[in-house]
C-alpha positions, 0 to 999 in steps of 0.5 A, a space after each residue: 510673844 509666846 513661842 509657837 508650838 511645833 511638831 518637834 515640841 510634841 515629839 520631844 515631849 512624847 519621846 517619839 520622832 517627828 514622823 510618828 507625830 505626823 503619822 498620828 496627825 495624818 490618820 496613819 494609825 496603823 503605823 504605831 501602837 496604841 500606847 504610843 498613839 496615846 502618848 502622842 495625843 496627850 502631848 498634843 493636848 498638853 501643849 495645845 498644839 494645832 497643825 499649821 495648815 498653811 505650812 503644811 500646804 507650802 510643804 506639800 503643794 496642796 491644802 489638806 482639804 477635800 472638795 465636795 460638790 453635791 446637787 443639794 443637801 436639801 435632799 437628805 441623801 446628799 446630807 448623808 453623803 457629805 457626812 460620810 465623806 467628812 467622817 472618812 476625811 477627818 480620820 486622815 487629817 483632812 477637812 471638807 469644803 462643801 458646795 451645793 450646785 443644783 447640778 448647774 455646771 457653770 456653778 460647779 466650775 466656779 466652785 472648782 476654780 475657787 477651791 483650786 485657787 485655795 490650794 484644794 487639789 481633790 474634789 468629789 463631784 456628785 452631779 452625775 453630769 452627762 460629760 465631765 469635759 467642763 472640768 478638763 482645764 482644771 484636771 490638766 492643771 493638777 486637779 484630781 477628780 472623783 465622779 460620784 453616782 456615775 461611771 466614766 463616760 465616753 464624752 468625758 474625754 479624759 480619765 477620772 476616778 469614779 464610783 457609783 452603783 449599777 443604776 441600770 440594775 437598780 432600775 431593773 430591781 425596782 421594776 421587777 419587784 413590782 412586776 413580781 407582785 403582779 403590777 403591769 401599769 407602772 409609772 416612773 417619776 423623775 426630774 429632767 432625765 439629763 444625768 447619767 444616773 437618771 438615764 440608766 435607771 430609766 433604761 433599767 425600768 424599760 428593760 425590765 418591762 420588756 423582759 416581762 413582755 410589758 410595753 412601757 407607756 410614755 405617758 407614765 414617765 414623768 420628767 418634771 418641768 421642762 427647765 434647766 432645774 433638776 428638782 434636787 431642792 424641791 424633790 418632795 413637791 415635784 414628786 407630789 405633782 408628778 404623782 397627781 399627774 400620772 395617777 390622773 391618766 386614763 387606765 392609771 398605773 397601779 405602781 410608781 417608781 420614783 427617782 429618789 426617796 424625796 420624790 417618793 415621799 411627795 408621791 405619797 402626798 400626791 396619791 393622798 390628794 387624789 383619795 388613793 392609799 399606799 399601797 392599797 391603791 398604788 404601790 411606791 418604790 423610792 431610791 436611796 434609802 434615806 433615814 425617813 424611808 423607814 419611819 414614814 407610814 407606810 415604810 418605803 420600799 426603796 433601793 439602797 446604795 452603800 454610801 459609807 463604802 462609796 464615800 470611803 472609796 472616793 476619799 481614800 482614792 483622792 488622798 492616795 493620789 495627793 500623797 502619791 501612795 497609790 497608782 496614778 491610774 484612774 480607779 473605778 468602783 461599781 457597787 451593787 444596789 440592794 432592794 429594801 422591801 417595806 410596806 409601800 408595795 403590795 399586790 395590785 387590787 383586783 378590778 371591781 
């Protein structure tokens, strides 16, 4: 039976200490020179050493895995988020366990309980739920949580880490851009407005209208089907349906703000169904700045959030808690959204 290769064998071949090998395996590259790092990596490759995850878990008390629960990777924004989380985690010697929840809190809790049973003690949740109280039991048992896409809310009832953009400001930026172009009839397309991020973006939209002395018309706020679903999987279809409905009212809007870029792309189709052109007949603003936003015709004006920086903060915060290299106090990061102006917005056409 072949002898199992250990970290000590790698250290002996590379002529370094076992802690130096551990530093490399755990992404702590700042603690060694490039020549040492290359020598250790060559020893790992030569011996074919693979870290024993079970042994590491038994020693540390947790699996070297970050949990990630997103609404649905069918929305490219969440796919990009998952990629950013994984890239950061891998540099620190951690893997990522992904789940799609459709913002169903029962499903999220089931995912969390399964992950916890597997030794995972750190999870990023992206549902932007109104309250995180459903996770309190696992938190009390030692689960570290980062709430992504929202800040801590009063109803959470326990302190968790969080990261997100200023969603009220994001809604204001989108609306003020359209107001500056001369639009006064501005629609707002969303799935059910039962998440922190959606409520705050709508708040920003209404606030910006009020600041310009424009009274918002409730008929121009479309919240999708009255069901428990949030529309993350079928965002493009819902955007198309919402655009068709809102653009068919009397005194139709000349511009639409959508809850994300997939809704915006669907709104393009909905406008086209009605014989309208973007932006000649209707301007459209999205949220997220997914890769498709810059290549659709016309390119989409949207609100960008810095996913890479946000993902890095979430992962580093959780690892800091797990490895006890950071304060036990909850960490919070609020980042500024950025308006990206492209070809889908223009001044409204003068009345005939």
